[in-house]
N, C-alpha and C positions, 0 to 999 in steps of 0.2 A: 504494500500500500504506500502511495506517495505520502511524504511527510506533511505537506500542507496543501490546501486548496485556496486559490485566490478568488474572492467573491467581490465583484464590483457592485456597489450600491449607488444607484442614481436617484436623487431627489433634490429639488431646490430648497427643501426644508431640512435644516440640519437636525431638527428634533426627530423627524421621521427617520433620517439616517441613523441617529443614535438609537431609536427604538428598534430598528432592524438589528443593529449590532448587539444590543442587549438581549433581544429575544433569541437570537441564534447562539450567542455565547461563543466559546472557543471551539467547541466541537458539537455539531447538532445531533449526532448519534455516535455510539461507541464504534460502529463499523465503518465510519467515514473519517477522512483526514481532518486534522485541525484546520480551522479557517483563518485566513488573513483577509482583512477588509481593505478595499480600495474605494474611497468615497469620491463621488463626482457630483457637482451641483449644476453642471451645464452639459448640453448635448455635445458641443465640441470636445469637452474633456472626456466624455464617454467614448466618442469615436477615436480620439487620440489614443486612449488606453487600449481599446480593442485592436487598433492598428499595431500596437507594440506586441500584442500577443500575451499568452500566459494567464488569461482569465479563464477560470473553470466554470463559473456561473455568474450571470448578471441578475441582480434584483432591481427592478425598475418600478418607480412610483407612478402609478397611473394618474395620480392627482397632481403631479408636478406641473409647474407653469414656467415659461410659456409653452414648453413642449412636454406633453404628457407621456408617461411610460408606454402607453399602448402604441402611439404613433412611433416612438423611438424603437420599440420592439419590432414593429413591422419594417421600419427602415433598416435596422441592423440585420434582420433576417434576409432582406433583399441584397444588402450591400457588403456584408462581412463574410469573407470566405471562411468556412467551417465555424460559423457563429456558435459561441457557447450557448448552453441551455439558458433560457430566460424564465425567471420567476417574477410574475407581475403582481403588484399590490393594487387591488381594485378598490374603488370607493364604496362599492356595495355589491352584494352577491348577485343582484340582477344584471350586473355588467359582465357576467360570464361570457355572453355571446361576443362582446367586444374583445375579450381576452382571446377567444377563438379566432376572431378576425385578425388580431395582431400577430397570431402564430406563436403566442407564448407557450412554453412547455408546461407551465404550472401557474396557478393563480391562487392567491388568498385575498381576503377582503379586510378592509379597515373596519374597526380598530384592530390593530395587530394582535393576534393571538399567538403568544410565544410557542406554544406546542404545535399549532398548525403550521407556523412559519418554519420552525426547525424541522418538522417532519417533511414538508414539501422540499426544502433545500436538501435534506439528506437523500430524499428520493432522486433528485436530479444528480447529485454527486454519485450515487450508486449506479445510476443509469449510464452516466458518463464513463464510469470505470468498467462497465460490463464488457465481456469478451467480444460481443458483437460490435462495439464501438471502438475497439483498439485496432 
């Protein structure tokens, strides 16, 4: 198992980014690597970090302004070669269809439920490490 996984967290709201970090903690599940967080507050920063590579999962805030995570997700799925899995934070459960439109790999809704967020992230990390994806 790799030693650490890099999780990019995008939100214009630093409190949301902090809530994500605190909810996930150092390791979202015992069978996945420890996580290191890379925080971005703007879309250009997200694109720059993705261009550098080394991102294992992106967590995007669907409520971010001026560019919401759903639109950013769709953009990076179209533009980034071998785009990492994306976990989308939705404003409400009824927005699940928008998460599908954005091609997010997983979605959880606000307010952030630490158990649901950690479980969703761990699932993406497990899937990314599966033999079918290596």
